[in-house]
N, C-alpha and C positions, 0 to 999 in steps of 0.2 A: 672736113668738119667733122665729119660721122666719126672720124676717127682720134681726134684729139679727144674729143669727149668721151668714148669708150676708155682712151689710155687715163681719165681724170679719174672716171668712175672707179677703174679697176684698181688705180691708187690709193685712193681715196678707202677703198673698199680695203685694203692690204689695211690699210694705218687702224680701222677698224677693228681688224679681223686679227690682229698683231695687240693691241692695245684689251681686246678683249682676252686674249689668251692671257698678259702679265695681270689681269685682275685673274683671271681663274689661279693660274701658278703660286698666285701670291697666297689666294684662302687653302688651296691646296699644302699651300707648306704651312700655313699658321692649322691646319689638321692633323697635319701628322706632326710638328711639333707637340700638338696639344695630346695628342694619339700617346707618342715617344712618353712626354712626362708622366702621361696615367697608366701605363705600361711600370714605367720607372716606379711608381708610387703605388698600384699593389705588389710588383715584386718588391719594394720595399715591405712593407705590410705585410707578405705573406712572409718575408725570412724574419722581422720581429714577432710577429705570431709564432714559432718556434723555441719564441723565451719567453710566454708568458702562457702559464697553464689559468685555464678559466673555470668556474665551476659556478659558476652566478646565471640565476636567471635575467642580471642586467644587461640590456646591451651597450657593447663599448662603443665606440665610434673608430673610427682606424688612426687619430688622430691619442688618442687614449692608450690604445696599444702601442704605437709607435712609441709613447713617453714609458709606460711601464719596460718596453724591452730594453728601455738603453739601462736601467735595472736599478737599485735602491740606494745605492753608492753615490749617484751621480750628481752633480752639482749644478745645478741655474746658475746662468752668468747674476752679479749680482745686482738689486739697482743703486746707478751713482747721485741719485740728492742727497742721499745723508753721506756721502763719503766725506765728506771735507767734515764734514761736526765729527763724527767719529773719529777721527783724527787726531783731529785738534782735542779730545776727548779721553785720547789715550796719551798724547803727551803729556797732558796736566796730569794723568795719574804718575807718569814718570819723573816727572815736576819734585809730584808728591813725594817718591819717595827716596830720590838725592836730597832731599830735599828734611828729610826722616834720618838719612844717612849720616848726612851734617851734623843733628844734635844729635841724636843718643850715640851713633857707635863707634865708643870713645872707647870699648875694651876693655873699662875697666873690672864691671863680672859678668858670667854670663846668666844668660836669661833659659832656663825653657823652659815653649811655652805648650803650651796644653794643645794636643790635634786638634780636640773640639770647639777649641776657645774661636766666636766670633772675631772679626776684626776692624778694629776701630772704626779707623775712618779716619782720622783725626790729620790737618789739618795748621802742619807749625808754621812759622812763620820765614821769613824769609834768611837763607843761607848768606856765605860769604860773598864777595864780591864778582872773583871768577865762577863761579856757581851761578850768580843774575846773570853775568854778560854772558852766559854760555846760553841758558835758558832764555833770555828775551833773545837773543839773535836766533837763534834756535826757531825761534816763534815766528817771528819773523818770514822767516825764509817759506817755513809751510804753508806762512797765510799765502804767500806769494806761490805755490803752487796750484797750475790748473792741472781742474780733470781730465782726465782727456774719452770722449765715448770710443766704446769697442767693441762690437761686431758681436748681441746676443747669441748664446749657441743653441736656442728655441725658436723657433719657428712661432709666428703671433696662436696657429691655431694650435698647435701643441704646449702652448704656455695656457690658453683656457683651457686646454683638459686637460692641464695638471690641475686648473684651478675647479676644476668639477669635480676630479676623481680625491681630493684635499675634500671637496662639501658636499659626499654621497656619504650617508652616511648609513647606507645598507648594506655596503661592502665590505672588505676586512683584503686588507693587502699585505702579505708576507714572507720572506722570503723560502726561498723549495728547503729541506736538512738533508738531501746530495743529489741538490742539485744545482745548476748557477741562473735556473728559472727564477721568475716573478711566479707567485700564488694569491691568486685572486678567488679568495671566496663570500660565498652569502656568512651573511652574519649572525643568521639561525643558524644553520649549518654549521656554522664554527663552534657556537655554545653549545651544537648538540653533539658533536663530534667530544666536546669536555666535556660533556656528563656522561660522554658512553667511557672514556677514560675513569673519571670518577668513580663511575660505577661496577667496573674490573675489580671481582673479590681477589686476585688473585694477585693482585697490584697495589687496592686499597683495600680498606676495613672499614665503616663505619662505627660511627665513635654516638654512644646513644647519649654523654653529657658531652659539654663545650668546659674543656680547661683554660679557655682563653682567661679568664679571673685570675686563675689561679698565676697561670707566668706571668701574667699582669703584677700581680702581689710581690711573688719575689721575685721579679724585674724590678718595681719599686727599690725593695729592702736593700735590692745587693745593689743599686746607683744611691739611696742614702747611705750604704755603709763607704761607698767608693765618696763621693762626695765631701762625707767628713775627710776622709784623709789626702783629696786633691780632688779640689772642683774639676770636675767634666760639663758641668754650666759657667754658661757664661755671665759674666755679673753687672755688667749691661743687658737693658733690650735692646732690640731693634729700634729701628727709626721708625719702620712699621706696626712695628704691636703697638709702640707706644701710642700711637696718634691713634688708632685701634681702640684702645683702654679711653681717648681721649675725647672720643667719639662717644662710648658707648657711657661714657660718665655723661656729658652735657644731653642727653639721649634722656637720659632715664631726671633729667634734672630737667629738662621739658616738659615730658610727660606728667611726673609729677607739682610741676605748676599748672596745665594744664586739668588734672584730676581737682588741683582746690580750689582754680578758678569756676571748674562747673559745679563745683559743692557750692560758692556761695552762689552764683547762679542761679540753683535750685532752691535756693536754703530766704535769697531774696525776693525770687516772686511766690514764693509761701506765703512766706510775714504778708508782700504787702497785699495780696491777694486775702488773706485771713482779716487784715486789718481794715479793707478798704468792703467787703462782704458782708460784716460781720456786725455790720450797725451803733456802728459804739456811739455813745452821746459822746454831745464835744467836751465838756471838761476830760474828759478817758484821755484825749492825743495830745494831750499834754505833754508826755514822759516817752512818747513813743519815736521820737526823733534821740532824744538820745541815749538807745537802745536798740537802734539802726545805724548809730554812729559807731556804738562799740562794737557792734559785729561785722559790721561791713565795712567802713575805712577802716580803724583803726582793729584789722584784723588780725591775730597773732596764729595764723596757723604752720611754723615752723612744727610746730610739733606732730601735726596732723600727716601719719609717714603711712600705718596700717590701717586696720580696716576695724579694730577695735578703737583707735584712735578720735576716727566719726562718730564713732555713736559717746565715744567720755565728751567730743569736742561741741555735740547736740544739746544731751543731756546737761550741761553747766554754762552752753552761753546761749544756747537760742532758745530753747525750752522756757527759762525761765523766764525770759522779757514777752513773750507769749501770753504769760497768764495773766498779762497786765490786760491786754484786748479782753478778758471773760467777767463778765460783769458781776458784778461785788456788791458786797452791802454800802450801801447810801448813806448809809448813817454815821459811817465812820468819822471825823471828818478827821482830813489828813490834809499838807498843799496845794496838794498836785489836782484839787477840785474845788480850791478856796477860791473862782477868778471867775470872770462872765465878758462873754468876748462878744465887742462892740463892733464889726466893722475890722476895722486893723489894730484897734486900740483894745485897753484887755482892762478891763474893772476887777480893783481887789477888793476884802474884805478883812480884814481884824480879826479876830473870836477872840473874844476873852471870858474872861467869869462876869459873874453878876456884883459883884461883891467887889470886883476890883475897876476904882475909879481913876486911876493912873495909865492912859491910855494916849500911848504916842501916839502922835497924825504924822501921816504920809506928808514928806515934802511935797509941792509941783512940779518939783523939774523929776520924780519918778514918775509922774502920767504923762511927759509930753511925748515920750517916745514913745516910736509908733509899733507895732505887732512883728518883732522880728522870728529866725528862729535862735539866733546865739542869741539875745535878747532873754528867750525862750527860757535855755535852757541856763546862763547864767544866776536869772533868776529864781527860777525852778532848786537852782540847785543850794542858795542861798538860803529859801526856806526850806529846803527839804534841814540844813545842817540848823537851823532856829528849834523849829520842829523838834527832833530827834534832842536837843538842849534842853528843850520845856520838860521832853518825856524825863529825863533824868534826873 
């Protein structure tokens, strides 16, 4: 029995040892592969560092060095997100050119197009059936194309390094003049080197006055003469410039309307404060609604565009109605103070001379209506016109 147990224990121990050795071997192989990859990566970085000259205090990681070692002419694989869209846009441009060729290329007259004239981007109507059938069938075949994904020529860490180099504003990346390497410089050092070359009196000379204005005037005169002979300026503006000009005009109109509203609001508050806090007698509140209506509701601010127009508007439209709020001589008999307010009703009296016996009595219907703003203004205008006729 003892021998059998010993044999079983030995077999079990042997299996355990084999399992342990397998695990150790597996871990050893993993570590070995990792060390081998790490060694290859360090060798790759060391080889790449030979093609990158670093003159900066910024610390560059290994991925950034590997990206810079590929050279400034290296093209990363593009993104396939908008590949089909760009293909269709290019085909639409081809279709436009083919239709233009059909409509305008009759070779009856030769047109010498100016080299600086911008393209119109004109989209003509449809061509003949043969061209349109060809374009339609080609468009259908292009829509059926399935864009296949391909392997990226940059790993993830190097693509992130490319983005970090692009967003770094403290360094400048240039190609070496006499070598195929890439140079990384500090921005301050680059500017200092440029200033040192400009301050060299052997090759450059400092001038006291700038002749840019003279050069600009001469170039303008030459361009003007040339434009009279043959236009080098495009006859039509681009859509972008037209849109920008339209936005500027809309902004100016909005600013002008906002300024007019601000001016009206200030005048209105000033008028209200002046009227309410002046303790005017009741018989003088009568005409104020008409004046405020003319100033703020029936406003005429189209001519108010400059600072001088604002002051003329104040002198002509705002200040004269304010004179009504100033106390005046009560002995003057005018239609504005010939009434008495009793609640919502208004009693009026007609003033006649003593020797005049022909007094026209008021009708009963004139005393029925209640006191409202519209009736007040209408009745007041009637009395004012009658009073002017009496004065004449």
